[in-house]
Structure formats: C-alpha cells, structure tokens
Gaussian input, Z-matrix of N, CA and C with variables (Angstrom, degrees):
# hf/3-21g

backbone

0 1
 N
 C     1     B1
 C     2     B2     1     A1
 N     3     B3     2     A2     1     D1
 C     4     B4     3     A3     2     D2
 C     5     B5     4     A4     3     D3
 N     6     B6     5     A5     4     D4
 C     7     B7     6     A6     5     D5
 C     8     B8     7     A7     6     D6
 N     9     B9     8     A8     7     D7
 C    10    B10     9     A9     8     D8
 C    11    B11    10    A10     9     D9
 N    12    B12    11    A11    10    D10
 C    13    B13    12    A12    11    D11
 C    14    B14    13    A13    12    D12
 N    15    B15    14    A14    13    D13
 C    16    B16    15    A15    14    D14
 C    17    B17    16    A16    15    D15
 N    18    B18    17    A17    16    D16
 C    19    B19    18    A18    17    D17
 C    20    B20    19    A19    18    D18
 N    21    B21    20    A20    19    D19
 C    22    B22    21    A21    20    D20
 C    23    B23    22    A22    21    D21
 N    24    B24    23    A23    22    D22
 C    25    B25    24    A24    23    D23
 C    26    B26    25    A25    24    D24
 N    27    B27    26    A26    25    D25
 C    28    B28    27    A27    26    D26
 C    29    B29    28    A28    27    D27
 N    30    B30    29    A29    28    D28
 C    31    B31    30    A30    29    D29
 C    32    B32    31    A31    30    D30
 N    33    B33    32    A32    31    D31
 C    34    B34    33    A33    32    D32
 C    35    B35    34    A34    33    D33
 N    36    B36    35    A35    34    D34
 C    37    B37    36    A36    35    D35
 C    38    B38    37    A37    36    D36
 N    39    B39    38    A38    37    D37
 C    40    B40    39    A39    38    D38
 C    41    B41    40    A40    39    D39
 N    42    B42    41    A41    40    D40
 C    43    B43    42    A42    41    D41
 C    44    B44    43    A43    42    D42
 N    45    B45    44    A44    43    D43
 C    46    B46    45    A45    44    D44
 C    47    B47    46    A46    45    D45
 N    48    B48    47    A47    46    D46
 C    49    B49    48    A48    47    D47
 C    50    B50    49    A49    48    D48
 N    51    B51    50    A50    49    D49
 C    52    B52    51    A51    50    D50
 C    53    B53    52    A52    51    D51
 N    54    B54    53    A53    52    D52
 C    55    B55    54    A54    53    D53
 C    56    B56    55    A55    54    D54
 N    57    B57    56    A56    55    D55
 C    58    B58    57    A57    56    D56
 C    59    B59    58    A58    57    D57
 N    60    B60    59    A59    58    D58
 C    61    B61    60    A60    59    D59
 C    62    B62    61    A61    60    D60
 N    63    B63    62    A62    61    D61
 C    64    B64    63    A63    62    D62
 C    65    B65    64    A64    63    D63
 N    66    B66    65    A65    64    D64
 C    67    B67    66    A66    65    D65
 C    68    B68    67    A67    66    D66
 N    69    B69    68    A68    67    D67
 C    70    B70    69    A69    68    D68
 C    71    B71    70    A70    69    D69
 N    72    B72    71    A71    70    D70
 C    73    B73    72    A72    71    D71
 C    74    B74    73    A73    72    D72
 N    75    B75    74    A74    73    D73
 C    76    B76    75    A75    74    D74
 C    77    B77    76    A76    75    D75
 N    78    B78    77    A77    76    D76
 C    79    B79    78    A78    77    D77
 C    80    B80    79    A79    78    D78
 N    81    B81    80    A80    79    D79
 C    82    B82    81    A81    80    D80
 C    83    B83    82    A82    81    D81
 N    84    B84    83    A83    82    D82
 C    85    B85    84    A84    83    D83
 C    86    B86    85    A85    84    D84
 N    87    B87    86    A86    85    D85
 C    88    B88    87    A87    86    D86
 C    89    B89    88    A88    87    D87
 N    90    B90    89    A89    88    D88
 C    91    B91    90    A90    89    D89
 C    92    B92    91    A91    90    D90
 N    93    B93    92    A92    91    D91
 C    94    B94    93    A93    92    D92
 C    95    B95    94    A94    93    D93
 N    96    B96    95    A95    94    D94
 C    97    B97    96    A96    95    D95
 C    98    B98    97    A97    96    D96
 N    99    B99    98    A98    97    D97
 C   100   B100    99    A99    98    D98
 C   101   B101   100   A100    99    D99
 N   102   B102   101   A101   100   D100
 C   103   B103   102   A102   101   D101
 C   104   B104   103   A103   102   D102
 N   105   B105   104   A104   103   D103
 C   106   B106   105   A105   104   D104
 C   107   B107   106   A106   105   D105
 N   108   B108   107   A107   106   D106
 C   109   B109   108   A108   107   D107
 C   110   B110   109   A109   108   D108
 N   111   B111   110   A110   109   D109
 C   112   B112   111   A111   110   D110
 C   113   B113   112   A112   111   D111
 N   114   B114   113   A113   112   D112
 C   115   B115   114   A114   113   D113
 C   116   B116   115   A115   114   D114
 N   117   B117   116   A116   115   D115
 C   118   B118   117   A117   116   D116
 C   119   B119   118   A118   117   D117
 N   120   B120   119   A119   118   D118
 C   121   B121   120   A120   119   D119
 C   122   B122   121   A121   120   D120
 N   123   B123   122   A122   121   D121
 C   124   B124   123   A123   122   D122
 C   125   B125   124   A124   123   D123
 N   126   B126   125   A125   124   D124
 C   127   B127   126   A126   125   D125
 C   128   B128   127   A127   126   D126
 N   129   B129   128   A128   127   D127
 C   130   B130   129   A129   128   D128
 C   131   B131   130   A130   129   D129
 N   132   B132   131   A131   130   D130
 C   133   B133   132   A132   131   D131
 C   134   B134   133   A133   132   D132
 N   135   B135   134   A134   133   D133
 C   136   B136   135   A135   134   D134
 C   137   B137   136   A136   135   D135
 N   138   B138   137   A137   136   D136
 C   139   B139   138   A138   137   D137
 C   140   B140   139   A139   138   D138
 N   141   B141   140   A140   139   D139
 C   142   B142   141   A141   140   D140
 C   143   B143   142   A142   141   D141
 N   144   B144   143   A143   142   D142
 C   145   B145   144   A144   143   D143
 C   146   B146   145   A145   144   D144
 N   147   B147   146   A146   145   D145
 C   148   B148   147   A147   146   D146
 C   149   B149   148   A148   147   D147
 N   150   B150   149   A149   148   D148
 C   151   B151   150   A150   149   D149
 C   152   B152   151   A151   150   D150
 N   153   B153   152   A152   151   D151
 C   154   B154   153   A153   152   D152
 C   155   B155   154   A154   153   D153
 N   156   B156   155   A155   154   D154
 C   157   B157   156   A156   155   D155
 C   158   B158   157   A157   156   D156
 N   159   B159   158   A158   157   D157
 C   160   B160   159   A159   158   D158
 C   161   B161   160   A160   159   D159
 N   162   B162   161   A161   160   D160
 C   163   B163   162   A162   161   D161
 C   164   B164   163   A163   162   D162
 N   165   B165   164   A164   163   D163
 C   166   B166   165   A165   164   D164
 C   167   B167   166   A166   165   D165
 N   168   B168   167   A167   166   D166
 C   169   B169   168   A168   167   D167
 C   170   B170   169   A169   168   D168
 N   171   B171   170   A170   169   D169
 C   172   B172   171   A171   170   D170
 C   173   B173   172   A172   171   D171
 N   174   B174   173   A173   172   D172
 C   175   B175   174   A174   173   D173
 C   176   B176   175   A175   174   D174
 N   177   B177   176   A176   175   D175
 C   178   B178   177   A177   176   D176
 C   179   B179   178   A178   177   D177
 N   180   B180   179   A179   178   D178
 C   181   B181   180   A180   179   D179
 C   182   B182   181   A181   180   D180
 N   183   B183   182   A182   181   D181
 C   184   B184   183   A183   182   D182
 C   185   B185   184   A184   183   D183
 N   186   B186   185   A185   184   D184
 C   187   B187   186   A186   185   D185
 C   188   B188   187   A187   186   D186
 N   189   B189   188   A188   187   D187
 C   190   B190   189   A189   188   D188
 C   191   B191   190   A190   189   D189
 N   192   B192   191   A191   190   D190
 C   193   B193   192   A192   191   D191
 C   194   B194   193   A193   192   D192
 N   195   B195   194   A194   193   D193
 C   196   B196   195   A195   194   D194
 C   197   B197   196   A196   195   D195
 N   198   B198   197   A197   196   D196
 C   199   B199   198   A198   197   D197
 C   200   B200   199   A199   198   D198
 N   201   B201   200   A200   199   D199
 C   202   B202   201   A201   200   D200
 C   203   B203   202   A202   201   D201
 N   204   B204   203   A203   202   D202
 C   205   B205   204   A204   203   D203
 C   206   B206   205   A205   204   D204
 N   207   B207   206   A206   205   D205
 C   208   B208   207   A207   206   D206
 C   209   B209   208   A208   207   D207
 N   210   B210   209   A209   208   D208
 C   211   B211   210   A210   209   D209
 C   212   B212   211   A211   210   D210
 N   213   B213   212   A212   211   D211
 C   214   B214   213   A213   212   D212
 C   215   B215   214   A214   213   D213
 N   216   B216   215   A215   214   D214
 C   217   B217   216   A216   215   D215
 C   218   B218   217   A217   216   D216
 N   219   B219   218   A218   217   D217
 C   220   B220   219   A219   218   D218
 C   221   B221   220   A220   219   D219
 N   222   B222   221   A221   220   D220
 C   223   B223   222   A222   221   D221
 C   224   B224   223   A223   222   D222
 N   225   B225   224   A224   223   D223
 C   226   B226   225   A225   224   D224
 C   227   B227   226   A226   225   D225

   B1=1.4678
   B2=1.5373
   B3=1.3399
   B4=1.4598
   B5=1.5149
   B6=1.3424
   B7=1.4565
   B8=1.5110
   B9=1.3676
   B10=1.4605
   B11=1.4843
   B12=1.3385
   B13=1.4844
   B14=1.5130
   B15=1.3015
   B16=1.5190
   B17=1.4473
   B18=1.3392
   B19=1.4939
   B20=1.4777
   B21=1.3203
   B22=1.4538
   B23=1.5333
   B24=1.3178
   B25=1.4879
   B26=1.5291
   B27=1.3538
   B28=1.4368
   B29=1.5306
   B30=1.3775
   B31=1.4039
   B32=1.5346
   B33=1.2589
   B34=1.5485
   B35=1.4803
   B36=1.2964
   B37=1.4446
   B38=1.5682
   B39=1.2652
   B40=1.5046
   B41=1.5366
   B42=1.2778
   B43=1.4394
   B44=1.5840
   B45=1.3016
   B46=1.4726
   B47=1.5654
   B48=1.3216
   B49=1.4812
   B50=1.4963
   B51=1.3204
   B52=1.4929
   B53=1.4849
   B54=1.3309
   B55=1.4894
   B56=1.5098
   B57=1.3083
   B58=1.4941
   B59=1.4924
   B60=1.3106
   B61=1.4889
   B62=1.5703
   B63=1.3106
   B64=1.5172
   B65=1.5353
   B66=1.3257
   B67=1.4542
   B68=1.5268
   B69=1.3088
   B70=1.5103
   B71=1.4653
   B72=1.3314
   B73=1.4742
   B74=1.5660
   B75=1.4147
   B76=1.4480
   B77=1.5308
   B78=1.3624
   B79=1.4699
   B80=1.5085
   B81=1.3192
   B82=1.4415
   B83=1.5355
   B84=1.3101
   B85=1.4715
   B86=1.5595
   B87=1.3464
   B88=1.4293
   B89=1.5381
   B90=1.3809
   B91=1.4757
   B92=1.5490
   B93=1.3092
   B94=1.4203
   B95=1.4986
   B96=1.3244
   B97=1.4662
   B98=1.4619
   B99=1.3046
   B100=1.4908
   B101=1.4806
   B102=1.3700
   B103=1.4703
   B104=1.5326
   B105=1.2956
   B106=1.4821
   B107=1.5470
   B108=1.3038
   B109=1.4622
   B110=1.5422
   B111=1.3458
   B112=1.4258
   B113=1.5199
   B114=1.3587
   B115=1.4668
   B116=1.5556
   B117=1.2410
   B118=1.4870
   B119=1.5111
   B120=1.3162
   B121=1.5023
   B122=1.5242
   B123=1.2696
   B124=1.4764
   B125=1.4966
   B126=1.3177
   B127=1.4857
   B128=1.4699
   B129=1.2816
   B130=1.4734
   B131=1.5160
   B132=1.3305
   B133=1.4864
   B134=1.5343
   B135=1.3567
   B136=1.4769
   B137=1.5059
   B138=1.2755
   B139=1.5290
   B140=1.5389
   B141=1.2982
   B142=1.4672
   B143=1.4848
   B144=1.3072
   B145=1.4495
   B146=1.5278
   B147=1.2814
   B148=1.5136
   B149=1.5135
   B150=1.3254
   B151=1.3913
   B152=1.4680
   B153=1.3680
   B154=1.4488
   B155=1.4911
   B156=1.3323
   B157=1.4425
   B158=1.5327
   B159=1.3162
   B160=1.4626
   B161=1.5077
   B162=1.2611
   B163=1.5028
   B164=1.5632
   B165=1.3359
   B166=1.4934
   B167=1.5238
   B168=1.3002
   B169=1.4662
   B170=1.5177
   B171=1.3038
   B172=1.4929
   B173=1.5248
   B174=1.2799
   B175=1.4543
   B176=1.5172
   B177=1.3220
   B178=1.4214
   B179=1.5474
   B180=1.3148
   B181=1.4276
   B182=1.5657
   B183=1.3313
   B184=1.4762
   B185=1.4945
   B186=1.3581
   B187=1.4867
   B188=1.5539
   B189=1.3746
   B190=1.4607
   B191=1.4850
   B192=1.3339
   B193=1.4988
   B194=1.5131
   B195=1.3376
   B196=1.4606
   B197=1.5438
   B198=1.3048
   B199=1.4770
   B200=1.5928
   B201=1.3355
   B202=1.4288
   B203=1.5153
   B204=1.3274
   B205=1.4856
   B206=1.4833
   B207=1.3155
   B208=1.4186
   B209=1.5580
   B210=1.2933
   B211=1.4541
   B212=1.5688
   B213=1.3277
   B214=1.4758
   B215=1.4831
   B216=1.3496
   B217=1.4247
   B218=1.4685
   B219=1.3201
   B220=1.4802
   B221=1.5327
   B222=1.2953
   B223=1.5068
   B224=1.5447
   B225=1.2778
   B226=1.4810
   B227=1.5178
   A1=104.44
   A2=116.07
   A3=120.72
   A4=108.25
   A5=115.92
   A6=120.92
   A7=111.68
   A8=117.82
   A9=122.21
   A10=111.16
   A11=118.16
   A12=121.43
   A13=106.56
   A14=119.62
   A15=123.07
   A16=111.98
   A17=118.61
   A18=125.98
   A19=109.63
   A20=117.72
   A21=120.65
   A22=109.63
   A23=120.14
   A24=123.31
   A25=108.91
   A26=119.15
   A27=124.53
   A28=109.26
   A29=117.24
   A30=122.23
   A31=110.31
   A32=117.56
   A33=121.01
   A34=109.61
   A35=118.22
   A36=122.11
   A37=109.44
   A38=116.06
   A39=120.82
   A40=110.19
   A41=115.56
   A42=122.98
   A43=111.21
   A44=115.61
   A45=118.85
   A46=112.41
   A47=114.85
   A48=117.10
   A49=114.80
   A50=115.04
   A51=119.72
   A52=110.56
   A53=116.24
   A54=120.63
   A55=108.63
   A56=117.28
   A57=121.65
   A58=111.92
   A59=117.04
   A60=121.33
   A61=111.04
   A62=115.86
   A63=118.01
   A64=110.20
   A65=117.27
   A66=119.93
   A67=110.78
   A68=113.12
   A69=118.98
   A70=107.36
   A71=122.23
   A72=126.36
   A73=110.92
   A74=115.70
   A75=119.71
   A76=112.33
   A77=117.64
   A78=117.07
   A79=110.93
   A80=115.73
   A81=124.14
   A82=109.41
   A83=116.37
   A84=119.38
   A85=110.07
   A86=115.86
   A87=118.86
   A88=113.38
   A89=113.79
   A90=118.70
   A91=110.11
   A92=121.87
   A93=124.87
   A94=114.91
   A95=117.40
   A96=120.30
   A97=111.97
   A98=121.07
   A99=128.29
   A100=113.24
   A101=113.60
   A102=118.48
   A103=111.13
   A104=113.07
   A105=116.26
   A106=109.35
   A107=117.20
   A108=123.12
   A109=106.19
   A110=118.21
   A111=120.07
   A112=113.71
   A113=114.44
   A114=122.00
   A115=109.41
   A116=116.05
   A117=119.50
   A118=112.17
   A119=116.12
   A120=121.30
   A121=108.52
   A122=121.60
   A123=124.17
   A124=111.24
   A125=116.18
   A126=119.53
   A127=110.55
   A128=119.24
   A129=121.13
   A130=111.07
   A131=115.66
   A132=122.29
   A133=108.58
   A134=116.16
   A135=118.97
   A136=111.61
   A137=114.91
   A138=122.71
   A139=109.57
   A140=117.12
   A141=121.73
   A142=110.37
   A143=119.33
   A144=123.25
   A145=114.58
   A146=115.47
   A147=125.08
   A148=114.47
   A149=117.20
   A150=122.66
   A151=119.87
   A152=117.41
   A153=117.23
   A154=111.06
   A155=114.80
   A156=120.05
   A157=109.78
   A158=114.82
   A159=121.04
   A160=112.77
   A161=114.92
   A162=121.99
   A163=104.33
   A164=117.59
   A165=120.09
   A166=109.86
   A167=121.24
   A168=122.61
   A169=110.21
   A170=117.69
   A171=121.37
   A172=107.01
   A173=120.42
   A174=125.65
   A175=109.57
   A176=117.09
   A177=121.67
   A178=110.15
   A179=120.48
   A180=125.91
   A181=112.19
   A182=113.19
   A183=118.45
   A184=108.98
   A185=116.56
   A186=119.66
   A187=112.23
   A188=117.04
   A189=119.21
   A190=109.05
   A191=112.69
   A192=117.66
   A193=108.85
   A194=120.23
   A195=120.31
   A196=107.88
   A197=119.86
   A198=119.66
   A199=107.88
   A200=116.82
   A201=120.66
   A202=110.80
   A203=113.50
   A204=118.06
   A205=113.20
   A206=116.15
   A207=122.97
   A208=109.18
   A209=115.63
   A210=121.63
   A211=112.08
   A212=115.99
   A213=120.94
   A214=116.35
   A215=118.96
   A216=121.02
   A217=112.75
   A218=121.96
   A219=123.42
   A220=111.06
   A221=115.72
   A222=115.59
   A223=112.92
   A224=119.30
   A225=116.72
   A226=108.67
   D1=133.18
   D2=178.96
   D3=-68.26
   D4=157.36
   D5=179.06
   D6=-62.98
   D7=-38.06
   D8=177.21
   D9=-64.21
   D10=-47.20
   D11=-178.08
   D12=-63.53
   D13=-44.76
   D14=179.74
   D15=-57.45
   D16=-40.97
   D17=178.46
   D18=-62.99
   D19=-46.83
   D20=-176.43
   D21=-67.06
   D22=-42.84
   D23=178.22
   D24=-62.19
   D25=-45.27
   D26=-177.13
   D27=-59.60
   D28=-47.59
   D29=-178.75
   D30=-64.54
   D31=-40.99
   D32=177.77
   D33=-63.58
   D34=-48.51
   D35=-177.97
   D36=-58.42
   D37=-46.34
   D38=177.47
   D39=-60.15
   D40=-43.32
   D41=-175.63
   D42=-62.66
   D43=-45.66
   D44=-177.58
   D45=-94.09
   D46=-7.51
   D47=175.10
   D48=78.38
   D49=42.20
   D50=173.02
   D51=-129.42
   D52=168.75
   D53=174.36
   D54=-75.94
   D55=138.61
   D56=-177.85
   D57=-57.81
   D58=-31.21
   D59=179.62
   D60=-68.01
   D61=-16.65
   D62=-179.21
   D63=-84.46
   D64=-7.52
   D65=-177.75
   D66=-94.08
   D67=136.89
   D68=179.45
   D69=-113.39
   D70=143.02
   D71=-176.69
   D72=-58.63
   D73=-25.44
   D74=-179.50
   D75=-90.12
   D76=3.95
   D77=179.23
   D78=-68.47
   D79=137.06
   D80=177.33
   D81=-88.26
   D82=132.65
   D83=-178.55
   D84=-56.32
   D85=-44.39
   D86=-175.45
   D87=-80.75
   D88=-54.52
   D89=-172.61
   D90=-73.47
   D91=-48.76
   D92=-174.83
   D93=-85.22
   D94=-44.84
   D95=-177.18
   D96=-93.20
   D97=-7.44
   D98=178.58
   D99=54.39
   D100=44.18
   D101=176.28
   D102=-90.07
   D103=136.16
   D104=177.67
   D105=-83.80
   D106=176.42
   D107=179.87
   D108=-64.13
   D109=-37.40
   D110=178.23
   D111=-66.31
   D112=-40.97
   D113=173.91
   D114=-57.54
   D115=-50.19
   D116=-176.47
   D117=-64.08
   D118=-39.50
   D119=174.26
   D120=-63.28
   D121=-47.01
   D122=178.76
   D123=-60.06
   D124=-38.21
   D125=176.98
   D126=-67.13
   D127=-36.59
   D128=177.54
   D129=-62.91
   D130=-37.19
   D131=176.04
   D132=-62.96
   D133=-42.43
   D134=-179.89
   D135=-63.01
   D136=-42.43
   D137=177.40
   D138=-59.21
   D139=-44.48
   D140=178.71
   D141=-61.73
   D142=-45.68
   D143=177.11
   D144=-60.76
   D145=-23.94
   D146=177.98
   D147=-97.10
   D148=17.83
   D149=173.51
   D150=89.13
   D151=8.00
   D152=173.95
   D153=-89.75
   D154=143.51
   D155=175.72
   D156=-91.57
   D157=110.41
   D158=-173.40
   D159=-105.54
   D160=126.66
   D161=172.03
   D162=-96.18
   D163=105.77
   D164=-171.26
   D165=-59.24
   D166=-36.88
   D167=179.29
   D168=-62.67
   D169=-47.89
   D170=-178.83
   D171=-68.99
   D172=-38.08
   D173=-176.55
   D174=-59.95
   D175=-42.07
   D176=-175.50
   D177=-70.13
   D178=-14.55
   D179=179.31
   D180=-86.83
   D181=-18.61
   D182=-177.67
   D183=-66.88
   D184=133.27
   D185=-179.78
   D186=-107.14
   D187=-34.13
   D188=-171.70
   D189=-122.87
   D190=168.67
   D191=176.92
   D192=-63.48
   D193=-40.12
   D194=-175.80
   D195=-71.53
   D196=-30.92
   D197=176.23
   D198=-63.48
   D199=-39.96
   D200=-179.77
   D201=-64.08
   D202=-48.92
   D203=178.30
   D204=-56.11
   D205=-45.36
   D206=-179.12
   D207=-60.00
   D208=-45.39
   D209=-179.43
   D210=-62.30
   D211=-40.55
   D212=-172.21
   D213=-93.23
   D214=-16.18
   D215=-171.64
   D216=-54.80
   D217=-31.62
   D218=-178.11
   D219=-95.41
   D220=2.51
   D221=-171.25
   D222=-109.83
   D223=14.97
   D224=174.91
   D225=-87.79

C-alpha cells in the first residue's frame, strides 16, 4: 500500500472510529460507512489539515474510498 493511500485510510478510520483493517476500498461513504453530507464535509476539512489539497466540488462527487484515493493520490 502506498504511503499516501495508507495515510488516507488511517485518517478515515480515525474519523469514523473504526479499525483501518475494517475499511474496504469499495466501501461507499454513504451506503457502507453511513456518513452524512456533514460528515463528508468535515472529513474533507480533516484531509486539508493533513496536507491534502481538496477541491470541495470534486470531493462531494466521490462515492467510494477508492474514488477518494484516486482523486488525492497526486495531490499530497
């Protein structure tokens, strides 16, 4: 696992309060992780604080963990 991907997964696991090993790249933020729009927006803020360059409009279109990783891999 790349360092960037690992960091994203770690931050997400901490944010939603689960073990990072319980997350699957195909997990949907809304359907599988039960995150609300407010949760997703707050997580985007956390990512920004941790050095990720977040485009809020693009971020709100992300549906799965793998979509997020793909979007952010080049942005650290």
